C-alpha positions in Angstrom: -9.1 19.5 23.0 -9.3 22.4 24.9 -9.4 26.0 23.8 -10.7 28.6 25.8 -12.4 26.6 28.3 -13.9 24.8 25.9 -13.7 20.9 24.7 -14.5 18.6 22.3 -16.2 15.7 24.0 -14.1 12.4 23.5 -15.4 9.0 22.1 -16.6 10.3 18.8 -14.4 8.3 16.7 -14.2 10.8 13.0 -13.0 8.2 10.4 -12.6 9.7 7.2 -11.6 10.4 5.4 -2.4 5.2 2.0 13.0 -2.6 -3.1 15.7 -1.6 -4.4 16.6 -1.8 -7.9 18.5 -4.8 -9.0 21.3 -3.7 -11.6 23.2 -6.3 -13.6 26.7 -5.5 -14.3 28.7 -7.4 -16.3 32.5 -6.9 -18.0 33.0 -6.1 -21.5 36.0 -6.8 -23.9 37.1 -3.9 -24.3 36.4 -0.2 -24.2 33.9 -0.1 -26.7 32.2 -2.9 -25.4 32.9 -1.6 -21.5 30.7 1.2 -22.6 28.1 -0.2 -24.5 27.9 -2.4 -21.1 27.5 1.0 -19.0 25.2 2.6 -21.1 22.9 -0.4 -21.5 22.8 -0.3 -17.2 21.8 3.2 -17.0 19.0 3.2 -19.3 17.6 -0.4 -17.1 18.5 1.7 -13.7 16.5 4.9 -14.8 13.3 3.0 -16.3 13.7 0.7 -13.0 13.5 3.6 -10.4 10.6 5.2 -12.8 8.5 2.4 -12.3 8.9 1.9 -8.3 8.8 5.4 -7.7 6.1 6.4 -10.3 4.1 9.2 -8.9 -0.1 9.1 -7.9 -2.3 10.0 -10.3 -4.6 12.6 -8.5 -6.9 13.5 -12.3 -9.4 10.7 -10.7 -9.2 7.9 -8.6 -6.3 8.1 -6.4 -3.9 5.5 -7.9 -0.4 4.6 -7.7 1.5 1.4 -9.6 2.0 -1.9 -8.7 6.0 -1.2 -7.6 5.9 2.0 -5.6 8.0 4.2 -3.4 5.8 3.9 0.3 8.0 7.0 1.3 7.6 8.8 -1.7 3.5 7.7 -1.8 3.7 9.2 1.7 4.8 12.4 0.7 2.7 12.8 -2.1 -0.9 12.4 -0.5 0.5 14.8 2.5 -1.3 18.4 0.5 -5.0 15.7 0.4 -4.4 15.2 3.8 -4.3 19.0 4.2 -7.0 19.7 1.8 -9.5 16.9 3.8 -8.8 18.4 6.7 -10.0 22.3 5.4 -13.0 20.2 4.5 -13.7 18.1 7.6 -13.9 21.6 10.0 -15.4 23.3 7.6 -18.3 20.8 7.8 -18.3 20.5 11.5 -18.5 24.3 11.4 -21.7 24.0 9.2 -23.0 20.3 9.1 -22.3 20.4 5.1 -21.0 17.4 3.5 -20.9 18.7 -0.1 -17.8 19.5 -0.4 -16.2 16.2 1.1 -18.9 13.5 -1.1 -17.7 15.3 -4.3 -13.9 14.6 -3.3 -14.6 11.1 -2.7 -16.7 10.9 -5.7 -14.2 11.7 -7.6 -11.2 10.0 -6.2 -12.6 7.1 -4.4 -13.1 4.1 -6.6 -16.2 2.8 -6.9 -17.4 -0.7 -6.3 -18.6 -2.3 -9.0 -19.8 -6.3 -9.8 -16.8 -8.1 -9.9 -15.1 -6.4 -7.0 -15.6 -6.4 -3.0 -14.7 -2.5 -2.5 -16.8 -0.5 -0.4 -18.0 2.6 -2.8 -19.0 6.0 -2.6 -21.9 5.7 -0.4 -20.9 3.6 2.4 -17.5 6.2 2.9 -20.2 9.7 2.4 -22.7 7.9 4.4 -19.9 7.4 7.1 -19.2 10.5 7.1 -22.0 12.1 7.3 -22.9 10.1 10.1 -19.8 11.7 12.4 -20.0 15.0 11.5 -24.0 14.9 12.7 -22.6 13.2 15.9 -19.9 15.3 16.4 -22.2 18.7 15.6 -24.5 16.9 18.6 -22.3 17.1 21.7 -20.5 19.9 20.5 -21.7 23.8 21.1 -21.5 25.9 17.6 -19.1 28.1 19.1 -16.7 25.1 20.2 -16.5 24.0 16.4 -16.4 27.2 14.9 -13.4 27.8 16.5 -12.2 25.0 15.5 -12.7 24.6 12.3 -11.2 28.0 12.0 -8.2 26.5 13.3 -8.7 23.9 11.2 -8.6 26.6 8.0 -5.3 27.1 9.2 -3.6 23.3 8.0 -1.2 23.9 5.1 0.9 20.9 3.9 4.2 21.8 5.9 2.6 21.4 8.7 1.0 18.2 8.1 2.8 14.5 10.1 3.3 11.4 8.5 1.5 9.7 11.8 1.9 5.9 9.7 2.3 4.0 6.9 1.7 0.3 6.6 1.6 -2.3 3.8 0.0 -5.5 3.6 -1.2 -7.7 1.0 -3.7 -5.9 -1.2 -3.2 -3.1 0.3 -1.7 0.1 2.2 -2.6 3.0 4.3 -1.3 6.2 5.0 -2.2 7.8 8.3 -1.3 12.0 8.5 -2.4 14.2 12.1 -2.6 18.0 12.3 -2.5 19.4 16.0 -4.0 23.2 15.8 -1.4 25.0 18.2 -4.6 26.6 19.8 -5.7 23.2 21.0 -4.8 20.5 23.2 -4.1 16.7 22.4 -7.4 16.2 22.0 -7.8 18.7 19.0 -4.9 16.8 16.8 -7.4 15.4 13.4 -6.4 12.0 11.9 -7.0 11.0 8.8 -6.4 7.9 7.1 -6.0 6.8 3.2 -6.8 2.8 2.5 -5.9 1.7 -0.5 -6.6 -1.8 -2.1 -4.9 -3.6 -5.3 -6.7 -4.1 -7.7 -6.5 -7.5 -10.5 -4.3 -5.3 -12.4 -1.6 -5.0 -10.2 -2.6 -1.0 -9.0 -3.6 0.6 -5.9 -6.7 2.7 -5.7 -8.5 4.2 -2.8 -10.9 2.8 -1.6 -11.5 4.5 1.9 -10.4 7.6 3.8 -11.9 8.4 6.9 -10.8 10.6 10.1 -9.7 9.2 13.7 -10.3 11.7 16.4 
């Protein structure tokens, strides 16, 4: 990343930190039977679409249902990505991780006795190590300039870099490149979700890739 002769050093990996509906049709006998059939089809279709494209719950732990739309979830997480990029920029500038920790404690699933989730401490500690590492190899002036650039990010400027769904997990990766910086100034954040026994997906980890 270059800005007025400044360059953030490479090698520091910032990790932080996401079916179509089958409609059965049948032919009724007579106009009344056909109308009843059409009405039933409409109700069935509406219920199925609501289930598949249900929105991400953001009141607490980021959660979405067993059946979901990758496209819709990736769109709904963009504002969260923008928010976290600003938090990241501020952490680089000040060295403080309080805002990130608060976000994690509210929106990332905590591990329990009967699961293998990473938990808050793991995610927070990992972020803290990365921030300390970046602050050691870059000047305060460079980090201050970069922080101001990251705070200009908006949801519309965040790009969906990739999405992936596997067995029991799904990831959503976003990136933003401040116009003042070169390619090394691109900030990338990944949301990693894991599926629980009840079928729902919860945010397990989020990390920055640099």
